[in-house]
MILOVO-239599 format. One record per residue: y, z, x of N, C-alpha, C in turn; residue in one letter. Coordinates in pm, whole numbers, padded with zeros to 5 digits, always signed. Each point is the difference from the previous one (the first is absolute). Example, Ala and Ser with C-alpha at 12.3 -4.5 7.8 and 13.67 -1.06 7.14 Angstrom:
<sites>
-00569+00780+01319+00119+00000-00089+00120+00000+00090a
+00105-00072-00035+00119+00006+00082+00109+00073-00077s
</sites>
This chain:
<sites>
-01083-02946+01312-00086+00115-00044-00003+00014-00148m
-00108+00048-00073+00007+00001-00134+00009+00146-00041r
+00084+00037-00068+00045+00148-00042-00012+00012-00150v
-00091+00120-00022-00011+00033-00139+00078+00137-00015l
+00095-00008-00095+00077+00120-00037-00064+00068-00114v
-00013+00133-00013-00051+00082-00087+00135+00043-00083l
+00013-00040-00110+00105+00054-00091+00132-00083-00003g
+00049-00008-00113+00122-00103-00035+00098+00089-00038a
+00023+00112+00014+00119+00082-00025+00104-00023+00120a
+00085+00094+00018+00110-00037+00063-00027-00016+00169v
-00066+00098+00059-00064-00012+00128-00093-00111+00033s
-00087-00039-00104-00101-00100+00018+00071-00131+00002g
+00099-00030-00084+00068-00134-00009+00089-00008+00135l
+00058+00117+00051+00064-00015+00128-00064-00034+00107a
-00137+00055-00004-00108-00034+00116-00020-00141-00002a
-00030-00042-00130-00043-00154-00014+00120-00093+00055a
+00108+00043-00044+00123-00093+00046+00010+00022+00164q
-00024+00106+00059+00014+00009+00150-00101-00072+00057l
-00124+00007-00046-00121-00091+00053+00034-00149-00012a
+00046-00039-00130+00045-00142-00002+00103-00049+00086a
+00100+00105+00030+00099-00057+00081-00059-00011+00163r
-00109+00075+00028-00046-00020+00118-00116-00106+00011s
-00011-00094-00104-00082-00101+00011-00128+00023-00038g
-00035+00110-00077-00141+00025-00020-00024-00079-00155h
-00136+00007-00033-00045-00041-00132-00032+00127-00074v
+00073+00009-00120+00000+00128-00057-00041-00016-00159v
-00101+00102-00041-00031+00026-00124+00023+00149-00036s
+00017+00006-00129+00012+00152-00042-00097+00027-00122i
-00058+00129+00044-00093+00023-00118+00076+00120-00080y
-00014-00002-00136+00048+00120-00091-00090-00005-00125d
-00043+00121-00033-00095-00001-00116+00083-00016-00132s
+00126+00012+00001+00089-00032-00124+00030-00138-00023r
-00059-00048-00128+00053-00134-00032+00132-00050-00009p
+00075+00097-00031+00147-00036-00028+00072-00012+00120e
-00061+00020+00116+00062-00021+00143-00023-00134+00049r
-00096-00076-00071-00016-00152+00043+00102-00088+00032a
+00072-00008-00128+00113-00084-00004+00111+00025+00121s
+00023+00122+00020+00092+00035+00093-00047-00040+00171d
-00133+00016+00007-00059-00049+00132+00015-00140+00015i
-00036-00061-00103-00005-00163+00006+00142-00050+00015i
+00087+00064-00077+00143-00044+00008+00047+00019+00153a
-00043+00080+00068+00041+00029+00161-00073-00073+00085r
-00091-00102-00062-00080-00091+00079-00118+00046+00086g
-00048+00121-00063-00120+00043+00065-00118-00002-00091f
-00128-00021+00060-00122+00008-00094-00014+00121-00069a
-00042+00011-00112-00020+00099-00088-00153+00034-00013a
-00031+00107+00020-00133+00043-00014-00014+00130-00106l
-00018-00024-00123+00013+00101-00101-00122+00041-00064i
+00012+00135-00065-00114+00034-00073-00081+00106+00106g
-00130+00021-00053-00099+00065+00063+00001-00039+00152d
-00039+00094+00090-00007-00037+00125-00145-00077+00050w
+00022-00081+00072-00118-00082+00057-00012-00023+00126d
-00097+00041+00061-00017+00000+00161+00016-00143+00047a
-00017-00105-00066+00009-00134+00034+00155-00032+00018d
+00095+00099-00029+00133-00022+00024+00025+00008+00147h
-00093+00065+00069+00017+00020+00138-00041-00134+00089l
-00060-00102-00068-00052-00114+00089+00107-00064+00060t
-00006-00023+00127+00089-00063+00085+00120+00083+00044g
+00011+00123-00057+00124+00081+00011-00019+00056+00163v
+00113-00012+00067+00019+00069+00141+00050+00133+00000d
+00079+00044-00105+00076+00133+00000+00016+00040-00136l
-00026+00135-00033+00044+00062-00119+00107+00094+00008v
+00112-00030-00076+00121+00084-00006-00009+00093-00120v
+00001+00117+00001-00022+00085-00122+00122+00068-00035a
+00055-00012-00125+00099+00057-00062-00056+00160-00019s
+00104+00087-00021-00021+00141-00029-00092+00031-00104p
-00019-00062-00109-00077+00017-00109-00149-00023+00023g
-00033-00027+00127-00159-00023+00016-00063+00098+00094f
-00076+00101-00059-00064+00103+00077-00086-00074+00112p
-00030+00080+00112-00078-00056+00093-00142-00024-00038e
-00040+00087-00108-00134-00005-00066-00017-00096-00107r
+00111-00080-00019+00001-00106-00101-00086-00133+00035s
-00057-00054-00098-00088-00107+00016+00060-00104+00098a
+00132-00054-00026+00038-00100+00089+00006+00032+00146p
+00034+00124+00020+00011+00058+00137-00139+00019+00071i
-00092+00078-00082-00138+00028+00047-00062-00142+00039t
+00014-00105-00097-00060-00138+00028+00051-00053+00111d
+00129+00007+00039+00059-00059+00112-00062+00072+00123a
-00001+00115-00001-00069+00068+00122-00131-00045+00019y
-00093-00025-00101-00128-00037+00006-00006-00139+00042e
+00088-00096-00038+00027-00123+00058+00043-00032+00127a
+00049+00110+00063+00052+00002+00128+00152-00054+00002g
+00075-00001-00097+00133-00055-00033+00097+00126+00026v
+00092-00020+00106+00094+00116+00021+00079+00045-00118p
+00031+00102-00019+00073+00056-00112+00117+00077+00072v
+00127-00021-00056+00102+00058+00041+00102+00042-00120v
+00060+00113+00000+00095+00032-00102+00135-00095+00010t
+00066-00010-00109+00123-00077-00009+00109+00052+00096e
+00002+00126-00003+00127+00055+00073-00035-00007+00147f
-00121+00026+00051-00028-00009+00127-00004-00134+00067e
-00063-00101-00072+00011-00134+00026+00138-00037+00036w
+00093+00027-00087+00131-00056+00011+00061+00093+00119a
-00016+00119+00005+00062+00088+00110-00049-00057+00131w
-00124-00048+00007-00038-00055+00128+00081-00134+00051e
+00061-00052-00103+00069-00118+00033+00146+00030+00018q
+00051+00119-00014+00154+00026+00025+00043+00069+00133m
+00094-00063+00063+00040+00059+00125+00100+00105-00025d
-00045+00119+00003+00078+00115-00040+00052+00080+00126l
+00102+00061-00017+00040+00106+00111-00069+00135-00021e
-00022+00045-00125-00078+00111-00019-00036-00002-00151q
-00135+00083-00025-00026+00007-00132-00013+00140-00038t
+00069+00045-00117-00020+00122-00061-00092-00014-00130v
-00109+00077-00010-00082-00007-00103-00011+00137-00076a
+00007-00004-00124-00019+00123-00093-00114+00001-00088v
-00068+00106+00001-00125+00013-00095+00015+00155-00060t
-00093+00006-00089-00008+00129-00074-00043-00004-00133g
-00046+00109-00063-00038-00006-00146+00122-00020-00082t
+00111+00070+00036+00114-00011-00092+00128-00022+00088n
+00093-00052-00040+00127-00017+00065+00033-00094+00105g
-00109-00111+00008+00014-00103+00090+00117-00095-00033k
+00007-00038-00115+00113-00088-00028+00145+00050+00013t
+00023+00133-00021+00126+00059+00010+00018+00018+00141t
-00092+00050+00090+00026+00024+00137+00013-00153+00071v
-00071-00099-00036+00025-00131+00065+00133-00049-00041t
+00039-00009-00101+00132-00031-00048+00118+00066+00076g
-00023+00142+00015+00111+00081+00070-00003-00050+00135l
-00119-00017+00068+00016-00034+00154+00068-00123+00002i
-00035-00099-00066+00077-00127+00014+00136+00011-00024a
+00043+00083-00111+00141+00001-00008+00086+00083+00116d
-00072+00097+00052+00061+00081+00106+00009-00081+00121m
-00099-00090+00035+00003-00097+00105+00107-00103-00006l
+00008-00069-00127+00104-00085-00033+00136+00047+00022e
+00024+00130-00065+00120+00075+00016+00049+00026+00142a
-00106+00010+00091+00031+00022+00144+00018-00127+00067s
+00001-00131-00065+00024-00112+00077-00134-00060+00061g
-00108+00048-00048-00131-00041+00057-00053-00126-00108v
-00055-00100+00046-00043-00106-00068-00142+00037-00062d
-00001+00052-00114-00119+00062-00052-00025-00049-00144a
-00111-00009-00052-00038-00033-00121-00131+00069-00047s
+00006+00049-00140-00116+00062-00067-00089-00119-00055a
-00137+00020+00032-00092-00095-00057-00117+00067-00031m
-00099-00090-00050-00155+00054-00022+00012+00029-00158g
-00039+00111-00034-00009+00039-00134+00134+00027-00053n
+00113-00005+00068+00141-00001-00048+00068-00117+00043i
+00102-00035-00064+00084-00126+00055-00072-00118-00020g
-00033-00043+00119-00041-00147-00012-00162+00029+00069i
-00079-00113-00028-00128+00006+00074+00015-00030+00139a
-00087+00041+00086+00012-00022+00137+00018-00154+00029v
-00086-00054-00070-00032-00160+00026+00141-00069-00015s
+00088+00042-00085+00123-00057-00033+00086+00025+00113e
-00017+00107+00078+00103+00023+00114-00023-00067+00139a
-00118-00078+00000-00050-00059+00136+00098-00107+00040v
+00067-00068-00107+00085-00118+00031+00128+00046+00062s
+00049+00125-00042+00113+00059+00062-00015+00139+00007s
-00062+00049+00100-00040+00141+00036+00109+00089+00041p
+00016+00125-00043+00089+00086+00051-00021+00044+00132p
+00088+00082+00072-00036+00061+00112-00102+00108-00016g
+00027+00081-00105-00081+00117-00044-00063-00021-00138v
-00126-00012-00002-00071+00004-00133-00050+00136-00045a
+00056+00038-00116-00041+00118-00052-00102-00033-00120v
-00122+00040+00031-00117-00058-00085-00049+00123-00094v
-00008-00006-00111-00081+00078-00104-00139-00042+00009e
-00088+00103+00039-00142-00051-00009-00084+00095-00077v
-00095-00053-00066-00093+00089-00073-00141+00032+00069s
-00056+00078-00043-00137+00034+00054-00093-00120+00005s
-00001-00083-00122-00091-00108-00005+00052-00118+00114a
+00129-00005+00017+00038-00099+00090-00040+00054+00150q
+00008+00120+00022-00010+00075+00133-00148-00026+00038l
-00089+00015-00103-00134+00019+00022-00072-00134+00069q
+00061-00108-00026-00041-00135+00052+00063-00053+00115m
+00098+00101+00065+00077-00065+00120-00090-00004+00121t
+00041-00105+00067-00073-00030+00121+00089-00011+00133r
+00140+00018-00004+00085-00006+00105+00141+00066-00032s
+00023+00022-00129+00123+00063-00035+00040+00120+00080f
+00120+00009+00061+00057+00107+00062+00143+00028-00036r
+00047+00120-00015+00130+00034-00036+00043+00100+00105a
+00116-00039+00075+00068+00089+00090+00033+00137-00059e
+00049-00003-00126+00028+00125-00065-00078+00000-00141v
-00083+00092-00012-00088-00004-00111+00055+00142-00084a
-00031-00010-00136+00053+00105-00072-00098+00019-00118v
-00038+00147-00008-00094+00044-00095+00071+00091-00102i
+00011-00040-00121+00060+00085-00072-00081+00128-00063t
-00118-00013-00034-00097+00091-00049-00134-00071-00018n
-00102+00071+00007-00133-00068-00030-00084+00107-00086v
+00001-00057-00133-00086+00082-00105-00103-00116-00037e
-00108+00050-00065-00104-00070-00056+00056-00089-00089v
-00008-00142+00017+00030-00100-00095-00086-00114+00027d
-00002-00095-00107-00070-00140+00015-00142+00028+00040h
-00056+00105-00062-00161+00012+00007-00074-00110-00049l
+00065-00066-00098-00065-00145-00060-00008-00101+00111d
+00081+00006+00095+00016-00107+00083-00075+00025+00131w
+00016+00144+00053-00059+00029+00116-00132+00056+00015h
-00039+00055-00142-00148+00066-00014+00015+00147+00039g
+00071+00051+00084-00003+00140+00033+00147+00053+00052s
+00019+00114+00010+00115+00064+00057-00004-00022+00144a
-00120+00012+00063-00006-00018+00144+00041-00159+00037e
-00053-00100-00081+00039-00138+00031+00137-00010-00010a
+00071+00048-00105+00134-00006-00031+00085+00046+00116y
-00035+00117+00059+00072+00057+00115-00036-00081+00129r
-00095-00063+00018-00033-00087+00122+00088-00114-00004r
+00008-00045-00133+00094-00127-00024+00149+00036+00041a
+00044+00123-00026+00138+00035+00039+00014+00001+00153k
-00105+00058+00053-00002+00011+00155+00021-00124+00066e
-00014-00115-00063+00015-00121+00072+00152-00029+00022m
+00101+00078-00062+00131-00018+00041+00027+00040+00134i
-00062+00095+00047+00025+00054+00144-00129-00041+00103v
-00089-00067-00047-00130-00026+00081+00037-00087+00132a
+00098-00093-00009+00026-00092+00110+00132+00050+00067r
+00069+00104-00045+00111+00037+00085-00025+00041+00129q
+00105-00006+00082-00019+00032+00138+00081+00130+00023r
-00017+00071+00124+00083+00127+00015+00158-00010+00000p
+00038-00131+00003+00137-00009+00002+00064-00023-00138s
-00099+00000-00101+00042-00027-00133+00016+00147-00063d
+00038+00004-00124+00021+00124-00080-00041-00010-00140v
-00059+00117-00031-00044+00016-00139+00095+00117-00079v
+00068-00045-00116+00073+00105-00069-00085+00045-00132v
-00006+00119+00004-00085+00036-00114+00045+00139-00064f
-00048+00032-00129+00045+00122-00068-00116+00101+00045s
+00062+00086+00086-00084+00108+00054-00031+00118-00111s
+00055+00003-00105-00025+00085-00099-00112-00060-00098n
-00065-00105+00043-00104-00067-00085-00114-00006+00089d
-00116+00044-00048-00112+00022+00078-00077-00136+00032a
+00008-00100-00083-00057-00119-00006+00080-00074+00101g
+00147-00016-00001+00068-00074+00096-00027+00069+00139a
+00009+00122+00019-00020+00071+00125-00123-00034+00075t
-00120-00022-00088-00117-00028+00060-00006-00142+00036a
+00069-00084-00063-00001-00151+00042+00067-00025+00101v
+00133+00067+00028+00058+00006+00125-00043+00063+00119a
-00096+00095-00026-00071+00062+00111-00083-00108+00083a
-00047-00097-00092-00086-00106+00087+00066-00090+00086t
+00135+00005-00004+00084-00088+00078+00019+00032+00141a
+00000-00094+00105+00043+00016+00151+00143-00004-00004v
+00076-00033-00095+00152-00005+00012+00073+00130-00015s
+00140-00004+00022+00065+00110-00013+00024+00043-00129r
-00013+00148-00041+00003+00020-00136+00137+00068-00046k
+00036-00029-00109+00121+00067-00052-00030+00059-00131i
-00036+00136-00024-00024+00046-00124+00143+00050-00083g
-00002-00035-00111+00108+00022-00079-00021+00100-00132v
+00067+00102-00008-00010+00085-00125+00122+00037-00054d
+00035-00034-00118+00137+00038-00030+00048+00147-00009q
-00103+00084-00011+00013+00154+00009-00028+00058+00117y
-00006-00058+00123-00027+00064+00134+00076-00076+00095a
+00065+00050+00099+00077-00039+00109-00105-00061+00092e
+00045-00106+00073-00093-00064+00097+00080-00020+00128s
-00084-00002+00111+00048-00048+00137+00057-00140+00004e
-00049-00071-00096+00039-00139-00005+00133-00031-00073h
+00048+00104-00074+00125-00008-00061+00017-00047-00135g
-00127+00013-00070-00015-00044-00139-00076+00110-00087y
+00078+00055-00084-00052+00121-00068+00105+00055-00110g
-00019+00133-00017+00106+00060-00093-00052+00124-00026g
+00075+00059-00114-00040+00119-00066+00050-00002-00138d
+00005+00119-00064+00040-00011-00145+00150-00045-00024a
+00069+00006+00081+00159-00029-00015+00041-00147+00067e
-00066-00045+00069+00033-00112+00091-00120-00079+00063s
+00027-00116+00045-00103-00086+00067+00056-00040+00128i
-00062-00038+00102+00043-00041+00135-00047-00137+00028t
+00088-00083+00048-00009-00134+00028+00042-00025+00136i
-00103-00031+00094+00041-00038+00143+00090+00126+00051a
-00047+00127-00029+00066+00117+00050+00121+00036-00090g
+00052-00071-00082+00118+00027-00082-00025+00049-00143e
+00059+00117-00016-00014+00061-00137+00071-00069-00118r
-00079+00001-00110+00066-00062-00120-00024+00079-00116l
+00083+00064-00088-00030+00087-00105-00076-00085-00104p
-00097+00092-00065-00080-00080-00094+00100-00042-00111r
+00098+00065-00031+00116-00008-00105+00077-00133+00014s
-00018-00053+00127+00060-00131+00020-00078-00108-00019a
-00129+00012-00027-00099-00106+00001-00017-00042-00152i
+00014-00142-00033-00020-00021-00127-00141+00004-00054a
-00100-00019+00084-00132-00007-00040-00051+00132-00059a
-00074-00014-00112-00055+00140-00042-00110+00060+00091p
+00006+00130-00031-00087+00105+00098-00162-00076-00010e
-00060+00045+00107-00143-00029-00019-00031-00129+00100g
-00091-00067-00029-00065-00116+00094+00114-00100+00035p
+00106-00020-00083+00092-00096+00052+00080+00058+00126f
+00020+00107+00003+00058+00069+00118-00092-00016+00126v
-00114+00036-00022-00107-00023+00119+00001-00160+00051q
+00028-00076-00105-00034-00135+00029+00118-00059+00079n
+00132+00054-00049+00111-00047+00069-00002+00055+00160l
-00065+00113+00020+00004+00048+00131-00111-00066+00089l
-00103-00051-00068-00098-00082+00083+00069-00128+00032l
+00072-00065-00101+00066-00138+00032+00085+00035+00102a
+00099+00095+00009+00084+00022+00110-00066+00004+00127a
-00099+00083+00014-00057+00022+00123-00069-00141+00051a
-00056-00073-00094-00051-00122+00048+00102-00114+00037a
+00122+00000-00089+00100-00087+00051+00063+00030+00106a
+00037+00115+00042+00051+00032+00134-00097-00034+00116m
-00114+00011-00019-00110-00044+00101+00005-00134+00005e
+00024-00080-00109-00001-00152+00017+00146-00052+00038a
+00099+00091+00025+00130-00061+00058+00119+00020-00084g
-00007+00082-00097+00104+00029-00110+00092+00109+00084a
+00121+00002-00065+00102+00093+00052+00008+00127-00105r
+00041+00106+00053-00015+00117-00094+00107-00001-00097s
+00122-00046+00027+00116-00002-00111-00041-00080-00138a
-00063-00118+00038-00030-00078-00121-00120+00057-00072p
-00095+00049+00081-00124+00056-00068+00047+00123-00077v
+00080+00093+00049+00037+00116-00082+00079-00046-00118i
+00086-00099+00013+00070-00035-00145-00084-00062-00085e
-00108-00066+00034-00095-00055-00097-00090+00096-00049i
-00041+00086+00097-00088+00120-00065+00102+00102-00101a
+00137-00005+00017+00072+00085-00096-00003-00066-00136r
+00028-00135-00005+00014-00055-00136-00119-00059-00054r
-00107+00015+00068-00142-00067-00046-00023+00062-00146f
-00034-00081-00084-00072+00039-00135-00121-00085-00029t
-00094+00056-00055-00125-00069-00038+00018-00134-00076p
-00081-00083+00026+00019-00145-00072-00066+00027-00140g
-00005-00137-00062-00055+00010-00147-00145+00031+00007a
-00041+00094-00113-00126+00040-00018-00050+00104+00091h
+00079+00070+00053-00035+00118+00080+00098+00113-00036r
-00053+00064-00083+00086+00116-00061+00137-00042-00035q
+00014-00105-00073+00127-00060-00027+00038+00049-00139h
+00123+00069-00020+00042+00049-00134+00042-00108-00079l
-00067-00042-00105+00035-00120-00088+00106+00049-00089v
-00016+00115-00068+00107+00040-00085-00018+00141-00030a
+00099+00053-00075-00018+00145-00053+00057-00019-00132t
-00098+00053-00119+00020-00014-00126-00029+00129-00057v
+00112+00062-00071-00008+00129-00069-00051+00097+00101s
+00059-00003+00122-00053+00115+00106-00137-00011+00051d
-00063-00124-00023-00130-00024+00054+00009-00115+00108v
-00039+00024+00109+00008-00105+00113-00136-00091-00011r
+00027-00127+00025-00111-00103+00005-00008-00044+00137y
-00112+00015+00057-00003-00040+00131-00114-00081+00034v
+00040-00127+00078-00111-00107+00016-00046+00028+00145d
-00133+00044+00028-00061+00016+00115-00144-00098-00016d
+00027-00124-00026-00107-00098-00020-00063-00025+00138s
+00082+00015+00089-00064-00026+00149-00116+00114+00033k
-00009+00104-00078-00119+00106+00043-00127-00051-00054a
-00066-00069+00075-00122-00093-00039-00119+00082+00063t
+00026+00125+00019-00119+00099+00047+00027+00138-00041n
-00093+00081-00003+00029+00133-00042+00075+00080+00080p
-00014-00009+00132+00102+00072+00100+00134-00024-00016h
+00046-00126-00040+00146-00038-00021+00036+00053-00121a
-00084-00008-00116+00045+00060-00122+00010+00160-00009a
-00087+00067+00078+00006+00142+00001+00126+00037+00081l
+00051-00065+00088+00118+00022+00064+00117-00011-00077a
-00009-00120-00092+00123-00004-00093+00002+00093-00109a
-00130+00048-00055+00013+00096-00097+00046+00126+00041i
-00042+00038+00122+00056+00127+00066+00164+00013+00009s
+00038-00109+00006+00152+00000+00013+00063+00038-00133a
-00068+00024-00120+00077+00028-00108-00066+00132-00066y
+00069+00066-00079-00056+00119-00048-00081-00012-00115d
+00053-00099-00106-00070-00030-00118-00034-00126-00030s
-00113-00052-00011-00019-00149+00014-00078-00058-00129v
+00041-00076-00057-00072-00087-00102-00049-00124+00077v
-00123+00001+00056-00052-00099+00070-00060-00129-00058l
+00037-00127+00048-00067-00108-00048-00090-00056+00124i
-00125+00004-00019-00085-00035+00118-00118-00078-00051a
-00076-00053+00110-00114-00074-00017+00000-00131+00071g
-00106-00071-00004-00002-00118+00073-00148-00013+00066g
+00001-00082+00085-00143-00013+00093+00000+00102+00088q
-00100+00095+00002+00007+00115+00091-00043-00025+00135s
-00080-00112+00039-00045-00035+00138-00097+00092+00056k
-00059+00065-00106-00109+00107+00041+00060+00144+00052g
+00139+00012-00029+00059+00130+00036+00004+00097-00112l
+00041+00107+00035+00008+00120-00108+00127+00003-00082d
+00020-00105-00087+00133-00010-00072-00011+00098-00093i
-00102+00074-00049-00015+00105-00093+00096+00116+00051a
+00009+00018+00107+00074+00122+00068+00159-00003-00050s
+00049-00128-00043+00128+00001-00061+00016+00078-00122l
-00106-00019-00090+00005+00075-00117-00003+00151+00007a
-00050+00047+00108-00003+00145+00022+00104+00073+00075r
+00108-00072+00027+00106+00044+00086+00073+00087-00091h
+00045+00118+00061+00060+00102-00095+00134-00030-00051p
+00067-00118+00043+00145-00044-00048-00024-00083-00104h
-00129-00040-00051-00014-00108-00088-00014+00072-00127v
+00096-00018-00105-00009+00062-00129-00068-00068-00098k
+00017-00139+00032-00068-00109-00094-00031-00112+00084a
-00117-00078-00049-00049-00106+00071-00019-00114-00099l
+00062-00128+00040-00036-00124-00093-00067-00085+00107v
-00139-00021-00048-00085-00079+00096-00022-00138-00054a
-00019-00090+00091-00015-00140-00028-00070-00075+00109m
-00048-00126-00048-00079-00069+00109-00154+00054+00022g
-00061-00060+00114-00131+00029+00010-00034+00138+00013e
+00080+00087+00065-00022+00141+00014+00041+00095-00102s
+00044-00052-00103+00061+00059-00122-00098+00130-00036a
-00127-00040-00025-00106+00100-00052-00028+00103+00102e
-00002-00046+00124-00023+00105+00104+00105+00101+00019l
+00123-00053-00009+00115+00088-00007+00008+00106-00123l
-00032-00058-00121-00004+00081-00113-00111+00101-00006s
-00122-00036+00074-00110+00108+00007+00040+00106+00095q
+00096-00012+00081+00035+00097+00105+00103+00119-00069a
+00069-00047-00103+00091+00082-00068+00012-00041-00140a
-00105+00021-00075-00004-00053-00148+00118+00066-00078p
+00048+00138+00013+00082+00069-00061+00130-00072+00001a
+00027-00072+00089+00154-00048+00038-00004-00146-00001i
-00110-00072-00018-00010-00137+00026+00006-00087-00127s
+00054-00127+00014+00008-00084-00097-00032-00152+00067h
-00069-00070-00078-00030-00152+00038+00071-00110-00071q
+00050-00087+00080+00069-00119-00062-00040-00126+00065v
+00037-00110-00085-00046-00144+00051+00101-00079+00074e
+00128+00046-00022+00109-00086+00078+00129+00085+00040t
+00080-00049+00089+00094+00064+00052+00095+00052-00096m
+00027-00097-00078+00113+00031-00107-00055+00122-00090e
-00128+00011-00024-00054+00122-00081+00000+00132+00089a
-00017-00030+00136+00004+00120+00095+00126+00064-00007a
+00106-00076+00013+00128+00053+00019+00064+00066-00148v
-00043-00078-00098+00046+00058-00125-00082+00143-00032e
-00119-00001+00037-00067+00147-00016+00049+00098+00090l
+00014-00050+00132+00073+00093+00086+00135+00055-00031a
+00074-00088-00059+00151+00047-00047-00022+00102-00120a
-00108-00030-00086-00017+00102-00109-00055+00122+00068a
-00074+00018+00082-00053+00116+00055+00091+00070+00084l
+00114-00063+00063+00077+00068+00108+00114+00085-00074a
+00038+00092+00058+00110+00083-00051+00113+00008+00115e
+00126+00044-00031+00114-00002+00080-00029+00076+00131p
+00023-00054+00117-00043+00063+00119-00124-00058+00076g
-00081-00078-00100-00128-00049+00053+00040-00144+00078d
-00111-00045+00081+00004-00128+00064-00114-00078-00056v
+00027-00117-00043-00100-00099-00037-00026-00074+00121v
-00103+00012+00051-00040-00054+00149-00116-00106-00025l
+00039-00121+00018-00095-00099+00037-00061-00005+00155l
-00105+00062+00016-00052+00014+00144-00139+00000-00018s
-00068-00129-00010-00136-00043-00060-00111+00061+00095p
+00003+00007+00111-00104+00057+00089-00102-00111+00031g
+00011-00123-00079-00105-00106+00018+00081-00136+00030g
-00082-00103+00030+00048-00131+00014+00031-00049-00135a
+00077-00111-00011+00061-00043-00121-00093-00130-00050s
-00096-00044+00063-00056-00130-00028-00077-00008-00135w
-00048+00125-00046-00074-00012-00140+00110-00034-00108d
+00137+00016+00025+00080-00031-00129+00104-00081+00047m
+00048-00009+00115+00115-00056+00042-00007-00098+00136f
+00078-00089+00012-00018-00093+00121+00036+00089+00135d
+00079+00109-00019+00035+00074+00121+00053+00132-00029s
+00019+00086+00083+00058+00136-00024+00155-00028-00039y
+00056-00111+00061+00136-00041-00035+00012-00038-00164i
-00094-00076-00039+00006-00034-00145-00020+00135-00081q
-00086+00092+00046-00032+00106-00076+00131+00086-00011r
+00066+00008+00106+00132+00085+00001+00100-00066-00083g
+00008-00136+00003+00103-00078-00074-00027+00027-00133q
-00119-00009-00055-00038+00021-00158+00045+00146-00023m
-00032+00093+00095+00049+00148-00035+00145-00002-00024f
+00085-00058+00095+00131+00003-00002+00055-00074-00145a
-00054-00101-00027+00025-00066-00132-00023+00083-00120e
-00098+00065-00007-00036+00097-00112+00094+00117-00008a
+00037+00060+00123+00112+00089-00016+00133-00038-00029v
+00018-00139+00035+00127-00033-00044+00023-00024-00160k
-00124-00022-00063+00005-00023-00143+00012+00156-00050d
-00045+00089+00053+00011+00154-00051+00161+00028+00012i
+00036-00028+00121+00144+00033+00027+00092-00051-00090a
-00018-00147-00023+00099-00067-00099-00019+00055-00137e
-00126+00056-00038-00004+00055-00138+00070+00126-00020r
-00016+00070+00122+00067+00134-00016+00143-00011-00023s
+00065-00110+00062+00164+00004-00019+00030-00084-00126t
-00102-00057-00072+00031-00095-00105+00069+00079-00121a
</sites>
């Protein structure tokens, strides 16, 4: 069989290698010329530059990486030519012999919840592994699959599924996002619904019952439903109040939890419920919940300089996530901007906790127009941090919470956060010189 893989990033290369190991003839298409040498070095035919429908000549299957929308030319041309299209994650998943699949989706919090579930299962002695948009590509796991696959899946991946089914599905929240990809809020919500579309009554969906979008998606499922709200008790044993949270019916004081208040507590409750449904034991689950702290680029305190806290929340790639971070602090000098993806990124500038705004990237002008009295525009991360430091007063938080994607200025949200941290380090070193 002749397989055409779309995209030469991590998941695309993993899919190509999987196809080659299965004896297929593989070619890889990527628009970026700098990817050609890597593709050729791995022994694959490289199709580089502008897309040409002739690339489909003789192809039996197209395997699409996450970076290709269903409406992109390579995929629509494949449909028109009658060539089957499958996403990398589902194609690989179909080739694995798994005891169970746990799938996590949502506008925000997917990576955190996916990692927590895998950790909770492993600590309970379950053979589990995180994969998908976290950890390793699903294609990499085919040669040595775990008993339980914990898969982070995006709306773009779910949209094109044809067989994917998770015995345990998790929906963190569903806010409007990726309008540039899906075209409408309704299409985005329908894509999210695919996480429960093939579930059976014996399966389960765990969701944030305090989130209208997640609740609406869960309502379409025929599976058993476990709603989780960190500020409400539940018959299922996962909830809480202002003083404590409940995991599997056991109370845990909030003061005993390392995670900061807000979405992170909700996420660890979702993870605990899903992990228990997938076979975890309560004691390891509670211990991991107790000591969990957010990963890099998720409201991570980089440094405190002259009583000003510098917080890296580069993972906030949409307004909903950024607004949640801003709400966590009383007085914020906000560094924001990036690719807005058609969303209302200007709402960040109007948040009452934002005393000053340093705008950058594609949406800088849009942000500045929303709050001209407090806004400043810069061209680089170094300039943004320098200006934010000058605007901040003791007790303030300089918060990098962009509210947009990073690709207009950086390779990823990770690089964006790293450059913020480096600039903060320079300021900290000068303050002690």
